[in-house]
N, C-alpha and C positions, 0 to 999 in steps of 0.2 A: 345529055347536057346538065340535067339536074344534079347528078353526083359531082360533076366538075364544078358546078356553081356553088356547092356547099363549102368547099375549101376556100373559094374566092370571097365569101361573105366577110369573114374577119380580116382577110388579107388586104383588101383595098384601103380600109382606114389606117391599118397598121403601117402599110407602105407609105401612105401619105403623111403620117406622123413622123416617120423616120425622115423623109425628105424635108419636111418643114423644120425639124430639129437640126439637121445637118446644114440648113441654110443659115443658121445663127441669126435669123431676123433680117437678112439682107435680100430675101426673096421679094419681088415686086408684089404689092398688095393684091393686084388683080389675079395674078397667078396663084397666090396663096389662098385667095377666096375660091378659085376654081378647084384647087386641090382639096381644100378643107371641106367644102360643101359637096363637091362632085364625087369624092370618094365615098361618102356615105350614101349619096344618091345611087351610085353603082352598086353598093351593097344591097340597097332596097330593091333594085331590079333583079339581082340574083335571088333575094329572098322571095320575090314574086314568082320567079321561075320554079324554085324549089316547092313553094306552097301550091302552085298549080299542078305540079306533078304529084304531090302528096294527096291533094284533094281529089285527083283523078282516080287513084287506086287505093288510097288509105294505107299504103305500105310504109313501114318504118324504114328510114334510111340510116345505115351505119357506115361511116368512112373512117378508116384508120390511115393516118399519114405516116407515122413511125412510132417505134417503141421509145418512150421517154427515158426510161432507165430500167436496168435489170439487176436487182439485189435479191439473191437467193430466189425465193418464189414470188417476190413482189416485182411485177413487171407493168407498171402503169403506162398507158399509151397516150400519144397525142392523137385523139380520136373524137369524132363527133357523132352524136345520136340525135336524129331528127324525127320527132313524132308530133302529134297535134299540139302538145304544150309548147315544144320548141318552136313550132311554126308561129304560134300566137306571140310568143316573146320576141322572137326575131322581127316579126312584123312591126310590133310596137317600138322596138329599139331603133330600127332603121327608118321606118316611116315617120314617126314623130321626130326622131333624131335628125332626119334630113330637113324637115321643116324648121327646126330650131337652128340648125347650122345656116340655112338660108337667111333666116331672120337675123342671125348673129353678123352676117356680112355687113349689113347696114348699121346695126347697133354698135359694133366695135370698130367701125371703119376708121375713126379718128384716133384709136388707141395706138400708142407707140409700140405695144407688144402684140400687134395683130397676128403675126406668124406664130408666136409662142402660144397664143390663145387657141388657135386652131390645131396646133400640134397636140396640146393637152386634150382638147375635146375629141380629136380623132383617136388618140391613144385610149381614152376612156371608152369610146364606142367599141373599139377592138376588144378591150378587156371584158366589157359587158357581154359582148357576143360570145366570147370564149366561155364565160360563166354559164350561159344558158344552153350552149351547144355541147358542152363537155359530156362525155359518156362515162366518166369516173369522177368521184368526189375530189380526188387530188387536183385534177385539172380544173375542176370547178373552183377549188380553193385558190388556185393560181389566179384565175379571173377575179375571184372575190377580193383578193388582196390587191390586185391591179386596179380595180375600180376604187379601192380605198386610197391608194396613193394618188390617183388622178383627182379624187375628191379633195385631198389635202392640197394639191398643187392649184386647183381652181378655186377653192374657197379663199386661199391666200394669194390669189392671182395679183392683186394690187398690193404687193408686199411692202411697199414703202410706208404704208400706214400700219403702225404696230398693232392696232386693233384687229386688222385682218389676219395678221400672223397668229395672234392669240386664238382667233376663231378657228383657224386651220389646225392648229395644234390641239385644241379642244376636240375637234371632230375626229382627228387621228387617234388621240389617246382613248377617248371614250369608246369608239368603235373597236379598238384593240382589246378591250376587255371582253366584248362578245366574241371576237375572233379567236381569242385564247381558249374560250369555252368550246368553241366549234372545233379547234384543232384537237383538244382533248377528246371530243366526241369521235373524231375520225380515228384517233389512236385506239379507242375502245372498240370501234366497229372492226377495224382491221385485226386487232388482237383476237377478237372473239369469232369473227366470220371469215377471216383470211382473205378478204378482197375489198377493194374500194370501187370496183366497177359497179355501177348503179344497179343495173338489171340483175346480175348474179347476186349482188348484195341483198336485194329485196327477196329473191328466191331463197337464199340461205337463211335470212331472218325468219321467213315464214316456216321453214323447215325445222329450225333449231329452237325457236322461242315460242312461247304460248302467250296469248293475250294477257296482259297485266304482270308478266315477269319482271324481275327487278332490272335486268340488264337493258331490255328495250326502253324502259322508263328512264333509266339513267342516260342512256345514249341520246334519246330524243330530247331530254331536258338539256343536254349540253348543246345539241344542234339548235334548240330553241334560244339558248343564250346568244349564239351567233346571229340568229334571225332578229332577235330583239335589238341587238346593237346596230346592225346594218339598216334595219327598217325603222329605227327611231321610236321604239315602243318602251313603255315603262319597264324598268327604271332607267333605261340607257337612251332616253329621248332628248336629253338636254342639249346635245350638240347641234341639232338640226336648225332651231331658230337662229343661233349664232352664225350658222353657215350661210345665212343670207348675205354675208359680207361680200361674197363673190359676185361676179356680173350676173345680171338677171337671167340671161339665156342659160347660164350654168345651173341656176335654181330650177329652171323649167326642165332641163334634161335630166340632171343628176338627182336633184333633191325634190323631184315631183313625179317624173314619168318613169324613170328606169331604176337607178341604183338603190333607192330606198325601198323599192319593191323586191329586191333580191332576196330578202328574208322570206317574203311570201312565196317566191319561187322555190326556195330551198325546202320549205315545208311541203309544198305541193309536189315537188319532184320526189320526195321521200315519204309520200303519203302512206304507203303500205307499212313502213316502219312506224309511223305515228299511229296508225290503227292498232298496232300491238300494244300501245301505251295509252290507255284511256285517261289516267291522271294527267299525263302531259297534254292530251287533247283538251281536257277541261281547263288546264292552266292557260293554253293558248287562247281559248274563248274568253276567259276572265281578264287576261292581259289586254286583249283587244277591247273589251268593254270599258275597262278602267281608263285605258289610254284615250279612247275616243271621247269620253266624257271630260277628262281632265283637259285635253287639248281644246275642246269645244268651249268650255267655260273660259279658258285663257284667251282664246281668240276674240271673245266678246269685249275684252278690256284693252286690246292693243290699238295703237294708232299709227304704227308703221305698216304701210300697205303690204310689204314683202313678209313681215313677221305674222301678219294675220293669215296669209296664204300658207306660211310655213306650218303654223299650228293647225291649219285646216288639213294640210297633208298628213300630219301625224294622226289626226282624227280619222281621216278616211282610210289610212292603212290599218287603223284599229278595227274598222269594219271588215277589211280583208282578213285579219286575224280572227275575228269573230266567225266568219264564214268557215275558215279552216278549222277552227276549234269545234264547230258543230258538225263537221264532216261534209259541208257543202263546198268541196274543193273547186268544182267547176264555177260556182257562183263567186268564189273569191277571185279567181282568175279573171272572170268576166268583169268584175268591178276594178280589177287592176287595169284592164284595157280601157274601160270607159273613163276611169280616173285619169289615165295618161292623156286622154283627149282633152277633157275639160280643165284639168289642172295645168297642163301645158299652155292651154289657151289663156287661162287666167294669169299665169305668170308672165307670158309674153305681152298680154294686154297691159299688165302692171308695169312691165318694162317700157312699153310705149308711152305710158303716162309719165314715168320717171324721165325718159328720154326727152319728151317734149315740154316738160315742166321744170327745166333748169335742175334736174336731179333731185327734185323734192320727193320725200318719202312719207311725210306726215299727212294723213288723210284730211285732217282738219285745216290744212292749208291748201286744200284743192277746192272742189265744188264747182258747179256749173259747167262741167266738161261735156255734158250730153250734146250740146250744140257745137262746141268748140272742137271736139275730137269725136266725130260721129262713128267712124269705123271702130275706134277703141270702145266707145260706149256699147255698141251692139255686141261686140266681142265679150265685153264684161257681163252684159245682161244675159247672154246665152250661156256662158261659162257658169255664171252664179246660179242660173236656173238648173243646169245639170248638176252642179254641186249640191244644191238643196234638194235634188231628186224630185222636181216638179214633174207632174205627168207628161209623158211622151218625150221626155228628154233621155239621153243615154244613161245618166245616173239614176233615173227613176227605175228602170228595168233591173239594173244590177243590184241596187240597194234593196229594192222591194224583195228580190229573190233571197237576199241574205236574211232579211227580217223574217220572212215566212219560214226559212229553214231553221232559224233559231227557235221560233215559236213551236215547231214540231218536235224539238228535242225533249225527251222525257225529263221530268223533275225540274231541272234548272232552266229549261228552255224559256218559260214565260219571263223569268227574271232577266235573262239575257236579252230577250225581245224588248222588255221595258226599258232596259239600259240603252239598247240601240235606238228605240223610239225617241227617248229624251235627247239623244245625240242628234237625231234628225230634226227635232224641234229647234235645238240650239243652232244647227247648221243653217236652217232657213233664216233665223234672226241675224246671225253674224254675216252671212252672205250678202243679204240685202241691206243691212246696215252699211256695208262697204259701198254698195251700189248707190244708195240714196245720198250718202255724205259726199262721195267723190264726184258724182255726175249730176246732182240736182242742187238746188239752192243757189246761193250767190257765189260767184267766182272769187276765190282768194288769190289765185296765181294764174296769170295768163300764159298759155303755151306760146313758145317762140317758133314752133315748127309743126309740121304734120308728118306722120309716118309715111315713108316711101313704099314702093311696091314690094320691096323685099321683106318689109315688115307687115304690110297689109295682106300680101298674098297668103303667107302661112296662117295668119289670123283667120282669114276667110275659110281656108280649108279646114282648120280645126273647129271653126264654128259649125261647119257641115258635119264633121265627124262627131261633135258633141251632141248633135241632134239625132242623127241616124245610127250612131254607133251601137245603140241599144237593140237595133234590128239584126245585128250580125249573128250568125249561128256559128259558134266556135267549134272546131273539130276536136272536142275534148272527150267525147263518149268512149273512144278507144283508149284513153288514158285512165279516166276515173270511173268508167261504167256509164250506164244510161242516166242515172240520177233521176231527177224529177221529184215532184211533191205528191203527198198523199191527198186525201180530200181536203180542199182548202176551206178554212173557216172564213167566210166572207166578211164577217164583222171585223176580224183581225186584219184582213186585207184593206178594208175601207179605212180603218184607223191608221194603218200604215201609209196609205195614199194621202189622207187628209192632214196628217201631222206637219209635213213640210209646208203645206198651204197655210196652216195656222201660223207657222213661223214667219212666212212672207207677210201675212196680215199684221202680226205683231210688230214686225220691223217697220211696215208702213205707218202704223199708228204712232210708233215711237220716234221715228227718225225722218219721216217726210210729212205726213199729215199733221203730226204733233197733237193728235186728239188725246193721246195718253202721254202725260209728262212723267218722267222718271227722275227729273232733276232733284226733287226733294229727297227721294230715296237714295240717289247717288251721293248727295251732299250730307247725308246723315252720318254720324260716327260709324255706325255699322256699315253703311253703304260705302264709305270711303275705305274703311278697313278691308271689306270684301273686294273692292275694286283693286286695291293695292296688292292684295293676296293673289288675285287671279293675274294681274299685270305681271307680277314677278314670276309666273309660272308655278304657283303654289309654293313658292320659296324652296323648290327642290334644289336649285343651284346653290342657294345659301347653305342648305343642309349638307350637300356634298362638300362645299367649301370648308365647313366646320369639321366634318368627319374625315376628309381625305386630303384636301389640298393644303390647308394650313399645317396639319401635323407633318405632312411630307416635306413641305418647304422648310419648316422648322428643323426637322431632322437633317435635311440636306445642309442647312447653314451650320448646324452643330458639328456635322462630320466634315465640314470644309477643312477643318485643321486637325483631322484625326492623326494619331501617331504614325500610321503607316505612310502618311504623305511626307513625313520628314525625310524618309529615305529617298523618295523621288525628287524632293526639293533639294536635297544635298547633291544628288547627281546633276541636276540643273545648275546649282551654284558652282560645282566643280567645273562643269563644262564652260560656264561663263568666265570663270577665273582663268582656265587655260587659254581661252580665246583672248582675253585681255593680255595675258603674258606673251602669246604669239604676236600680238599687235605691236608689242615693243620692239620686235625684231625688224619690223618694216620701217627702216630708217631712211631709205632712199639713197644711201651711200654705196657706190659701186664697189669700193675697196672692202667694205664690210661683207658684202654679198660674196665676193670672190674668196675672201678669207674663210668664210663659213663653208663654202663649197669644198675648198681644199682640205679643211680640217675634217669634214665629214667623209671625204673620199679616203683620207689617210686612215680614219677610224674603221671604215668599211674594209679596206685592204688588210688592216691589222687583224680584224676578226676573221676574215677568210683565210689568211696565212696560219693563224692559230689553229683553226679548225682542220686545216690541211695537214698540219704537223701532228 
């Protein structure tokens, strides 16, 4: 049963997406809801069967469906490879994905494009499953581009608003930069190693290359480019905050729990290749630290509830990159899983706030929701505690493991640890700034409804997972080796534990108890300048606008009337002139039509008789 279930895992959501698309929006909403959410639920059941079989014997499963293409000695297959890493990723995608789909039924019920929404969401889940189950990098790349297309469609879902279209285009274009680098990396790997099948590729790399050789460094640097783009890390992170233009459940599934972690999965899946390239590994770590700090500072200055969570996502993926860069691959995947739980919870709770508060996004127009939306309050409180890594939450166990691994790295380890620690302090502050402003104090906007069971049920389950998710033992020892820490410096451990608590205390003193006033600092010229700088995302968008967008648009305008266009414009003009001339023949007089037919027939016969003679 396990082997048969493997092929059904991506098939259910793919078939559902096809049926929903073919219905062209005319399918009854109740049936569309059953198809949309039910297909992902069936995939989750199949994943449970496969995971149960895998955990029982620990044997890797390989399933080949057919040969995709055969060009000389290049014969990639449509084939799946299921090991411990695949099981973890499939469980997150289908488990969290099903809860988000169930939540979406209520959230999107009144939307006129209900069927189209679930068609896109199901297609995304199928593409993401293909990405993590692929046994070769070409099939992985197909899933990689599939989730990119679905992200474009879902970010611009409400396409009548031009701003949403711009956000979707920005996400698509920026991630294409990274995808191009990744494609070049695949070309290099195939040229040098002769295969894109992941396991033979790793074996060939270890046989032919030595640690620190130029080729593995170059290949992994190109793969890192793809990972940076898809996972919204510096310098290709600017698309993710704008991607919040899509529906909130989309942000929960694609831009928090699954797609944005694809870059983390790519590096973890090819970890043996990255171990051959120490410079790239160090670059991964520094990219992670720089990103987590930049995004954490930016989150402190935001007032849109979804943008705060978007920058928080960028920051938390930075922690995953830090873990990968210091060689703690299992800890990085562990944080990927726990982050999926608590960040999906936070996005869905934010969606419930928006849904019940007349689509309000500004946190300073909320307040007092602790008693008005109690289910949402407890969801936000538990999610924020896990995000801040308070003790005994899921985020505590995974983030603490990453910081300890960073500390143990020789030479640069303490610096990476200090960067991660500062990020943990800032996370505690901005997480509970959000909680205290939205749920305490005086109410600025009264809710007009309460979340129904389809919204409250997924929130409750994600609350449970956000608490107990840190107790799960992931089956990753067979993928990355036993791992573990050396002798733990307890002082370092206590500092790592205490820092998020300090962040919580500072947030309380500044935003709830008001014992510490920062108003004077914020209103000073330096404070206003710093706040504006952080609010703009460190003006990186403005920098890119100056370096790339304006020159490109200016060049496009200049070339709009380039000389070569005159030839094509002349063809168009000639076609239009001919059309107008033919129109003059349409007089509506029967005698003219009969005469024209006779003249044409005479000319045709004359030509035929001349050729015959």
